[in-house]
N, C-alpha and C positions, 0 to 999 in steps of 0.2 A: 298556614305558616310551615316553613321547612325546619325540621329539627336537625341539629348537628351536635357533635361532641365538642364541648367548649371547656377550656381550662379555667377553673375557679381558684383564685388566690384567696387563701383563708389565713386569718391571724394565727400564728404558730401557737399550738397548744389547744386549739378549739376545733380541730379537724373532725373528731368523732362527734362532738356536739352538733356541728354543722351538718354532717351527713345524717344524723338523726332528724334534723329539721327538714332536710331534703326528702327523706323517707316519708315524713308526715305530710309533706306537700304532694307526694306521689311522683316524685321526679327520679328518673333512673340515673344512677351515679356509679362511679368507680373511684376507689382510693388506692394508692400504691401501698399494698401491704405484702408482707412475706411471712411465712411460717418459720419460726425459730425454735430450737430445742435448748432449754437451759436446765441443767441438772436432771436430764431425762424427762422434763415436762415440756410438751409442745404448746406453743403460744403464738399468737399473731402479733405482729409489730409493724408499725408504719415504717416503710422503707425510705420515704421522703416526706418531710414535714412541710406544711404550708400550702398544699393544694389538693384539689380533687378534680375529677372530670364529670361533667353532667351532660345528659342528652336532652337539650332544651331548644325551644324556639325563642323569638324575640320577646314575646309576651311573658314567658316564664323567666326570661333573663331579668326583666324589670322587677318581678316579684322576688327573685333571689337576691338582687342587689339591696333589697330592704332588710334582709336578715342581718343581725347585729355583728357577726364576725366576718362578713365578706368584705374583702378589700378591692377585688377587681374581677372581671370576667373577660376573657379574651376569646 
């Protein structure tokens, strides 16, 4: 099967929990984060809520769709 980067729509507020689940499944992913500095403390912050990118094939897509916070995969 051919793998490609696909956009996963995630229920807002569950992005980090979902990428932990993807990590447990051994799936390569990207989430839109940026580094911000607040009061001199550097931290990471989601720059866009509600989605992630995953490098998957069709079989992995079916497994991901069964995760509880996934709304759609394009």
